[in-house]
N, C-alpha and C positions, 0 to 999 in steps of 0.2 A: 505859364502853360506852354508846353513844348510845341503843341500843334495849334498855334493861334491864328495863322493867316487865313486859312479856309473858313474857320468858324467866325472870325471877326468880319470878313467880307460878307458872308451870307446871313449872319444873324439868325433870326427865327424863321426865315423864309423857306428854308429847306432843312431836312434832316441830312446832315453831311458828316456826322460824327464818325461813322465807320471808315469813311475815306480819310478823314483828318487823322485818325489814330494810326494808320499804317504808313502815312507819308511824312518823312522827316521835315521839320520846319524849314530848313534851308531850301528844300526842293519845292515846298508849297510856295514860298516867296518867289523863287525863280520862275515857276510856272505862271503864277499870277502876274508878275511883271511882264513876262513875255506875251501872254495872250492879251493883256490890257493894252500894251503898246501896239500889238497887231490890230486890235479892234479900232484903236484911235487912228491908225494909219488908213484903215479902210473907210471910216465913217465921218470923222470930224471934218466939218466943212464940205461934206459930200452927201447931202441928203438924198440924192438920187440912188446912192448905194443902199438906202433903206430897203428898197425892193428886193435886192439880192439877199440881204441879211434877214429880212422878213421871211422870204421864201425858205432860206436855209434853216431858220428856227422852226418854221412850220414843218419842214421836212424832217428835222430832228424829232419833233413831237410825234409825227406819224410813225417813225421807225421805233420809238420807245413804246408806243401803243401796240404795235405789231409784236415787238419783243415780249411784252408782258402777256399778250394774248396767247402767243405760241408757247410760252413757258408754262402757264397755268394749265393749258390744255394737255401739254405733254406730261405733266405730273399726274393728271387724271388717267391718261392713256397708259402710263407706265404700270399702274395697278391692274390693268386689264390685258397685259402681255401684248400690247400693240407695238412690237419692237421697231418696225420700219418707221412708223409715224412718230414714235418717241425720238428716235435718232434724228429724223428730219426736223422735228419741231424744236428740239433743244439746240441743234446746230444753228438753225436760222434765228432762233431767239437771241443767241450770242452774236450772230452776224448783224442783226438789226440794231442791237444795243451798241455795237461797235460803230456801225454806220452813223448813228446819232452823234457820236464823238467826232467823227470826221466832218460831219455837216457843220459843226460849230467851231472848228479850228481855223483861226484866221490865216494860217500859212498854207492851207489847202484851197486851191482855186475852185470856183464854182463849176467850171467846165470839167474838172476832174471827178466830180461827183456823179456824173451821168454815165450809166453803164459800168458801175464799179465791179471789177473782177475780184474773186476771192483772194488771190495772192496780193493784189494791190492793197486791199483792205488790211490784210495781216501785216504787210510791210509798213504801212502808214501808222498802224497802231503801235508797232514796235518803235518806229523812229520818233513819233510825236508824243507818246505816252509812257512806253516802257523805259526807253532810254533816258527820258527826263524824270524818271523815278516817281511818277504820280500814279502808276498802276503797277502791280506786282508782276514779276516775270511769268508766273503761272497763269496769268490772264490769257496769254497767247497759247500756252501749253494746253489749256482746257479747250480753247477753240479748235486747235489742231486735232486733239483727241476726238472731239465730236464730229469734226469734218471727216476724219477717217471712218468713224462709225456710220455716218450718214452715207458715205460712198460705199462702204462695205455692205450695208443692208440694202441699199438701193440697187446696186449693180451686180453683186456677187452672191451674198449669203443665201438669199432665197432659192437660188438655183440648186444649191446643195442641201437645202432643208435646214440651214443654220438659223436657229432662233434662240433667244435668251431663255425662253421657257423650256427648251429641250437640251440646251448646251450650257452646262454649268460654268465653264470658264468665261463665256460671253456674258452670262447673267451676273457673275461676280464682278466682271470688269465694268459693266454698265452701272452697277451699284456703287462701285468704288469711285468712279470719276464723276458720278452725279453730285457728290457732296459739295464740290467747289462751284457748281453752276450758280446757285442762288447768291453766294457771296460775291462772285464776280459781276453778276448782273446788278446787284445792289451798288457796287462801286461805279459801274458805268452810268447808272441812273443818277447817282449823286454827283459825279463829275460833270455830266451833261447839265444838271441843274446849276452847278457852280459856274460853268462857262456861260450859260445863258444869263445868269445874274450879273456877271461882269459886263456882258454885252449891254444889258439894260443900263448899268451905271455909266458906261461910256456914251451911250445915246443921250442920257441925261446931261452929261457934261457938254455934249455937242449942242443940245438945245439951249443951254445957258450961254455958250460962246456965240452961237449964231441964232439967237432967239427969234428974231423977226423972220429970217430966211427959213428956218426949220418949221416954225409954226405955220407959215403961209403954205409951205409945201405939204406938210402933214394934213392940213385941214382942207386944202383946195382939191377936192376929188376930181373936179373937171380938168384941172391943170395936170394932175397926175395921169389921168387917162389919156390926155392929149399927148403928153411927152413919153409916157412909158407903157401905154396900153398894149403894144405889141409884145414887149418883154414880159409883162405881167401875164398876158394870155398864154405865152409859152410856158411860164412857170406853172401856172395852174393846170394846164393840160397834162404836164408831166406828173403832177401830184394826184390829180383826181381821175384821169381817164383810165378805164380798164384796159388791160393788155390787148393789143390788136392781133392776137393769135386767131387762128381759124375758129377755135371753139367759142371764143368770146364774140367774134364777128357774127356767128350764127346763133347767138343766144339773145334772150330778151333784154340783156343788159348792155348790148352793143352800143357804144357811144355814150353811155351814161357816166356820170361822175358822182363821187361821194359827196353828199352834203355834210355839213357839220352836224354832229350828233352829241349824245350825252357824254361819251368819253372825250370827244374833242373839247367840249365846253370846260370840263374839269381840267384838262391839260392846258388849254389856252390860259386859264387863270393861274395854273401852277407854274408854267414856264414864262408867264408874263407877256404873251404875244400882243396883248393890247398896248404894251409899252414899246415893243420892238417893231411890230409890223405897221406899215402905212394902213390907214383905215380901209382903203380900197381893197387891200388883199383879204382882210377879214370879212368884209361885207359883200364880197363878190357873189353874185347869184349863181348858184349851182342847181343842177337838177336834183330831184328829191330822193335819189337812191342813197340811203344812209347805211351805216353798219348794221343797224337793227333790221332794216329791210333785207339786206343781203344775207344776214343770218350767221355771221362768223362768231358772234357772242350770244347766240340765242339761248343756249343752255343756262338755266338758273345756277347750276353748280359752277360752271365756268365763270359766269358774271360775278358771283360772290367771291371766287378765288381771285379774279382779276382785280376787283376793287380792294380786296385785302392786300394783295401784293403791292399795288401802287402806294397804299397808305403805309405799309411797312417800310418800304425802301426810302420813302420821302417823309 
């Protein structure tokens, strides 16, 4: 079988066939060897780094959830001629899926993932995934197309009355470039799953090599909190806390954090966070403002499409 490495590594844990079919075997093997060596260098014999990689995996999960939510909502809005919101939603769906890939790449330092700019993300996707031949060149092309449309509709088009519903060239363009979005999102989700799975395997190796040391660290919540409580608190604040803009400061959600909810539970199992994260990270007490309470997936139509999308791509 020509595309054996990705499938052999993942087995039945993820649907990765779409990705495996477009990546040549030699590039699958090279990418696998490279990230596995990178994870080993980061983790083996360094159980304290579990916090950073637990955080990064959880961060990846959150970005994938946001990507899926934005995509399915944009599909619904597209049928209702909501041009500005469609362009915004599709672009940021691609942005969040790409951010997930950066979060899991061992050659990208954690501090570089804070306050990521659009150009930085595009350049890193090119160098880490396009040039290594595990994503097609049009992956970036589609992101740049939707970035252009997001900026066009956000900053310029409405002033001149330009809308897809009334301007045929724009309507045709939106229809034409929309075709590749789903396929590229699927590749990003499958590649994120693959990288996460390689990370689990490396952690499993680490536990065998340093069994007593790793088990003591993983199971001793009091010791984890004593040594790494400050670092963990900073990680969680950046994940859960709402933006500190004036609007949120003045809202009833000021200072609240997302709790784990039903989407999180599904993704925690799918991405294997129980295997990757120290228990303290997953069991940390948060306030009870969850996604359901906040309402971003309240619509039954959106929730059904959301669940359908996740199960199709994985």
